[in-house]
C-alpha positions as CSV (number, residue, x, y, z in Angstrom):
1,M,26.5,50.1,-2.1
2,K,23.8,48.7,-4.2
3,K,26.3,46.5,-5.9
4,I,27.5,45.2,-2.5
5,V,24.0,44.3,-1.4
6,A,23.3,42.6,-4.8
7,L,26.4,40.6,-4.4
8,V,25.6,39.5,-0.8
9,L,22.2,38.5,-1.9
10,A,23.6,36.6,-4.8
11,L,26.1,34.8,-2.4
12,L,23.3,33.9,0.1
13,A,21.1,32.5,-2.8
14,T,24.0,30.4,-4.1
15,T,24.8,29.2,-0.6
16,A,21.2,28.2,-0.1
17,L,21.1,26.3,-3.4
18,A,24.4,24.6,-2.6
19,Q,23.1,23.2,0.6
20,P,23.3,19.3,0.5
21,Y,19.9,17.5,0.6
22,P,18.3,17.4,3.0
23,S,18.7,20.7,4.9
24,K,15.3,20.7,6.5
25,P,12.6,18.2,7.7
26,V,11.1,15.8,5.1
27,R,7.4,15.4,5.2
28,V,5.8,12.0,4.3
29,L,2.1,11.8,3.5
30,V,0.6,8.4,4.2
31,A,-2.3,7.8,1.8
32,F,-4.4,5.7,4.2
33,P,-5.5,5.9,8.0
34,P,-3.5,4.5,11.0
35,G,-3.5,0.7,11.5
36,G,-3.1,-0.4,8.0
37,P,-0.1,-1.7,6.0
38,V,0.8,1.6,4.5
39,D,0.8,3.4,8.0
40,I,2.8,0.5,9.5
41,I,5.6,0.7,6.9
42,A,5.7,4.5,7.1
43,R,6.0,4.5,10.8
44,L,8.6,1.7,10.9
45,I,10.7,3.3,8.1
46,G,10.2,7.0,8.9
47,P,12.5,7.3,12.1
48,K,15.2,5.2,10.5
49,L,15.1,7.4,7.4
50,G,15.3,10.4,9.5
51,E,18.4,9.0,11.1
52,A,20.0,8.2,7.7
53,L,19.2,11.6,6.3
54,G,20.2,13.6,9.4
55,Q,16.9,15.4,9.4
56,P,13.5,14.8,11.0
57,V,11.0,12.8,8.9
58,V,7.4,13.9,9.8
59,V,4.7,11.2,9.0
60,E,1.3,12.6,8.3
61,N,-1.8,10.6,7.3
62,K,-3.8,12.3,4.5
63,T,-6.6,10.1,3.6
64,G,-9.5,10.0,1.1
65,A,-10.5,8.5,-2.3
66,S,-8.4,5.3,-1.9
67,G,-5.2,7.4,-1.6
68,N,-5.9,9.8,-4.5
69,I,-6.1,12.9,-2.3
70,A,-2.6,12.4,-0.9
71,T,-1.2,11.3,-4.3
72,T,-2.4,14.4,-6.1
73,E,-1.1,16.7,-3.3
74,V,2.4,15.2,-3.5
75,A,2.3,15.2,-7.4
76,R,1.7,19.0,-7.2
77,S,4.3,19.7,-4.5
78,A,7.7,21.1,-5.3
79,P,9.9,18.5,-6.7
80,D,12.7,18.9,-4.1
81,G,12.5,15.7,-2.1
82,Y,11.0,17.4,0.9
83,T,7.5,16.0,0.3
84,L,7.0,12.2,-0.2
85,L,4.1,9.8,-0.6
86,T,3.7,6.5,1.0
87,H,1.1,4.5,-0.8
88,S,-0.1,1.0,-1.5
89,S,-0.5,-1.0,-4.7
90,A,-3.7,1.0,-5.0
91,Y,-1.4,3.7,-6.6
92,A,-1.1,1.4,-9.6
93,V,-4.8,0.6,-9.7
94,N,-6.6,3.8,-9.2
95,P,-5.9,5.4,-12.6
96,S,-7.7,2.5,-14.3
97,L,-10.5,2.3,-11.7
98,Y,-11.4,5.9,-11.4
99,A,-12.6,8.1,-14.3
100,N,-10.2,10.8,-13.1
101,A,-7.7,9.6,-10.3
102,G,-6.1,13.0,-10.7
103,Y,-2.6,11.7,-11.6
104,D,-0.7,9.5,-14.2
105,P,1.1,6.8,-12.2
106,N,4.0,6.6,-14.8
107,K,4.4,10.3,-15.3
108,D,3.4,12.5,-12.2
109,L,5.5,10.8,-9.6
110,V,8.8,9.0,-9.4
111,P,9.0,5.6,-7.5
112,V,11.6,5.8,-4.9
113,S,11.3,2.4,-3.5
114,I,8.7,-0.5,-3.3
115,V,9.5,-1.3,0.3
116,A,7.7,-4.4,1.1
117,S,4.7,-6.6,0.1
118,Q,2.4,-9.1,1.6
119,A,-0.4,-11.5,0.6
120,N,-4.1,-10.6,0.8
121,I,-6.2,-12.7,3.2
122,I,-9.9,-13.8,2.8
123,L,-11.2,-13.9,6.3
124,V,-14.4,-13.9,8.3
125,N,-15.6,-12.9,11.8
126,A,-14.9,-15.7,14.2
127,A,-18.8,-16.1,14.8
128,F,-19.5,-16.5,11.1
129,P,-20.5,-20.0,10.2
130,A,-17.7,-20.8,7.7
131,S,-14.6,-22.6,8.6
132,T,-13.3,-23.2,5.0
133,L,-13.4,-21.2,1.8
134,D,-15.8,-23.6,0.3
135,E,-18.2,-23.1,3.2
136,L,-17.9,-19.4,2.6
137,R,-18.8,-20.0,-1.1
138,Q,-21.8,-22.0,-0.1
139,K,-23.1,-19.3,2.3
140,M,-22.6,-16.6,-0.5
141,M,-24.5,-18.6,-3.0
142,A,-27.4,-19.2,-0.6
143,G,-28.2,-15.7,0.3
144,K,-27.2,-12.0,0.0
145,L,-24.2,-11.1,2.0
146,A,-21.6,-8.3,2.1
147,F,-17.8,-8.1,2.3
148,G,-15.4,-5.3,3.3
149,S,-12.1,-4.2,1.8
150,P,-9.7,-1.3,2.8
151,G,-11.1,0.7,-0.1
152,S,-12.1,0.6,-3.7
153,G,-9.1,0.2,-5.8
154,T,-7.0,-1.6,-3.2
155,T,-5.7,-5.1,-4.2
156,P,-7.7,-6.8,-1.4
157,H,-10.8,-5.3,-3.1
158,L,-9.8,-6.8,-6.5
159,T,-8.7,-10.1,-4.9
160,A,-12.2,-10.4,-3.4
161,Q,-13.9,-9.1,-6.5
162,N,-12.2,-11.6,-8.7
163,L,-13.0,-14.5,-6.3
164,F,-16.5,-13.7,-5.3
165,H,-17.9,-12.0,-8.6
166,V,-16.0,-13.5,-11.3
167,R,-15.0,-17.0,-10.0
168,W,-18.1,-17.8,-7.9
169,K,-20.6,-15.4,-9.6
170,A,-21.9,-14.5,-6.1
171,D,-24.5,-11.7,-5.6
172,V,-22.5,-10.1,-2.8
173,T,-22.2,-6.4,-1.9
174,H,-18.8,-4.7,-1.6
175,I,-18.4,-2.3,1.4
176,P,-15.3,-0.1,1.0
177,F,-13.7,1.3,4.1
178,K,-11.2,4.2,4.3
179,G,-8.4,1.9,5.0
180,A,-7.6,-1.4,6.9
181,G,-7.6,0.3,10.2
182,P,-11.2,1.4,10.3
183,M,-12.2,-1.9,8.6
184,I,-11.0,-4.2,11.3
185,P,-13.5,-3.1,14.1
186,A,-16.3,-3.3,11.6
187,V,-15.5,-7.0,10.7
188,L,-15.1,-7.8,14.4
189,G,-18.5,-6.4,15.0
190,G,-19.9,-8.4,12.0
191,E,-20.7,-5.4,10.0
192,P,-19.9,-6.8,7.5
193,P,-18.7,-10.4,8.8
194,I,-16.5,-11.1,5.6
195,G,-13.5,-9.2,4.5
196,C,-10.3,-9.3,2.5
197,M,-7.3,-7.3,3.5
198,A,-3.4,-7.4,3.5
199,G,-1.8,-9.5,6.1
200,S,-0.4,-7.1,8.6
201,A,-3.6,-5.3,9.8
202,P,-5.7,-8.4,10.9
203,M,-2.8,-10.7,11.9
204,A,-3.1,-10.0,15.7
205,N,-6.8,-10.6,15.6
206,I,-6.4,-13.8,13.6
207,K,-3.9,-15.1,16.1
208,A,-6.3,-14.2,18.9
209,G,-9.0,-16.2,17.3
210,K,-11.3,-13.2,16.8
211,L,-11.0,-13.4,13.0
212,R,-10.6,-16.6,10.9
213,A,-8.4,-16.7,7.9
214,L,-9.8,-18.8,5.1
215,A,-7.2,-18.4,2.3
216,V,-4.2,-16.3,1.4
217,S,-3.4,-15.0,-2.1
218,S,0.4,-15.7,-2.0
219,G,2.3,-18.3,-4.0
220,K,2.9,-20.2,-0.8
221,R,1.5,-20.4,2.7
222,L,2.4,-17.7,5.1
223,A,4.9,-18.6,7.9
224,Q,2.6,-16.9,10.3
225,L,-0.4,-18.8,9.2
226,P,0.9,-22.3,8.2
227,D,-2.6,-24.0,8.5
228,V,-4.2,-21.5,6.0
229,P,-4.2,-22.7,2.3
230,T,-3.4,-20.5,-0.7
231,L,-6.0,-19.8,-3.3
232,T,-3.9,-21.8,-5.7
233,E,-3.9,-24.9,-3.5
234,L,-7.7,-24.6,-3.4
235,G,-7.9,-24.5,-7.2
236,Y,-8.1,-20.7,-8.0
237,T,-5.1,-20.4,-10.3
238,G,-3.9,-17.0,-11.4
239,M,-4.6,-15.2,-8.2
240,E,-1.3,-14.6,-6.7
241,D,-2.0,-11.0,-5.5
242,Y,0.0,-8.8,-3.3
243,T,-0.4,-5.6,-1.5
244,W,2.8,-3.6,-1.7
245,V,3.8,-0.3,0.0
246,G,5.9,2.1,-1.9
247,V,7.5,5.6,-1.4
248,F,7.1,8.1,-4.2
249,A,8.4,11.6,-5.0
250,P,7.0,14.3,-7.3
251,A,8.2,14.0,-11.0
252,G,11.1,16.3,-11.5
253,T,12.9,15.6,-8.2
254,P,16.5,15.7,-8.8
255,A,18.1,12.3,-9.7
256,D,20.6,12.5,-7.0
257,V,17.9,13.2,-4.3
258,V,15.9,10.2,-5.5
259,Q,19.1,8.1,-5.5
260,K,20.0,9.2,-2.0
261,L,16.4,8.3,-0.8
262,N,16.5,4.9,-2.6
263,D,19.9,4.0,-1.1
264,A,18.8,4.9,2.4
265,I,15.6,2.9,2.2
266,L,17.3,-0.1,0.6
267,R,19.7,-0.2,3.6
268,I,17.0,0.4,6.2
269,A,14.6,-2.3,4.8
270,N,17.3,-4.9,4.5
271,D,18.7,-4.4,8.0
272,A,18.4,-7.6,9.9
273,E,16.4,-6.1,12.8
274,M,14.0,-4.3,10.4
275,K,13.5,-7.5,8.3
276,K,12.6,-9.4,11.6
277,R,10.1,-6.7,12.5
278,L,8.5,-6.7,9.0
279,D,8.4,-10.5,9.0
280,A,6.5,-10.4,12.4
281,V,3.7,-8.6,10.6
282,A,3.8,-10.7,7.4
283,F,5.8,-8.4,5.2
284,D,8.4,-9.5,2.7
285,V,11.1,-6.9,2.0
286,T,11.0,-6.0,-1.8
287,A,13.2,-2.8,-1.8
288,A,15.4,-2.7,-4.8
289,P,17.6,-0.5,-6.8
290,L,15.8,2.4,-8.8
291,R,15.8,0.8,-12.3
292,E,14.2,-2.5,-10.9
293,T,11.8,-0.4,-8.9
294,S,10.7,1.6,-11.9
295,D,10.3,-1.5,-14.1
296,Y,8.2,-3.3,-11.4
297,L,5.9,-0.3,-11.1
298,K,5.3,-0.2,-14.8
299,S,4.4,-3.8,-14.8
300,E,2.0,-3.4,-11.9
301,V,0.3,-0.5,-13.5
302,A,-0.3,-2.7,-16.6
303,K,-1.3,-5.8,-14.6
304,W,-4.0,-4.1,-12.5
305,A,-5.3,-2.2,-15.5
306,R,-6.0,-5.7,-17.0
307,V,-7.6,-7.0,-13.8
308,V,-9.9,-4.0,-13.5
309,R,-11.0,-4.7,-16.9
310,E,-11.5,-8.4,-16.5
311,T,-13.4,-8.1,-13.1
312,G,-15.4,-5.1,-14.1
313,A,-14.4,-3.6,-10.8
314,K,-16.1,-0.2,-10.1
315,V,-15.7,2.6,-7.5
316,D,-18.4,2.0,-4.8
């Protein structure tokens, strides 16, 4: 009898192990609050990913420490493909910016896909007396001001840090927010009146005339903002910075699971309707095969480590 019970248990265990991935809901932690680029991508991609996998994809915002809290939680999760992370390019920045970010970006997680990217925008409240970037520079040089970013270590923070502190040598205070979502009402209220953030979050308020875009960090002007010059056009070379949004899995996740997720996201992101929706909020699709994704992430980690050193950026 004992042998029969043992055999049944062994068969059940084998069957459970043999179940194709996924056999239960997939949880996706979003490293920033609702309203910002990471949350936008997660909620656009999530339902489609669920359809592709045949299981629900549960999206959950887990904020704090510029994404480090969500990142470390996912890094410590079981490497089985059922707990994923959606993060911004701050994922590549934070290990250089923080004394202890809690993870190694090249070892503790596996990049599944860098889904999309967008330029950062230097902007002001519509009531602020600056209609051009040079007028903003003059205001900064004339008196003590403050600017906001979606958080220390985000690429908008470093774009602004480079421009305001390194290029202009301005005495301006950085106010980090817990994501672009909470930052928007603050800048709309003039506290602070100046900001830098990735394109999707402020776009509606820029279009409505409530925020004024002064420059973008892309290589060319944005189709959504054709009258707004690039930083390069304005003489600030070497400042083609982008905020990207990526999906990550814990290190050790089976290669076939990572491949399945990458294949699904690649198809979803390049679907004509999805590309149209992403374009409407200033996202460019960057989803690529796994090897390209891994190589790009490594290059971003190296790039932002250099930028952190050169700008002297610190956690506020």
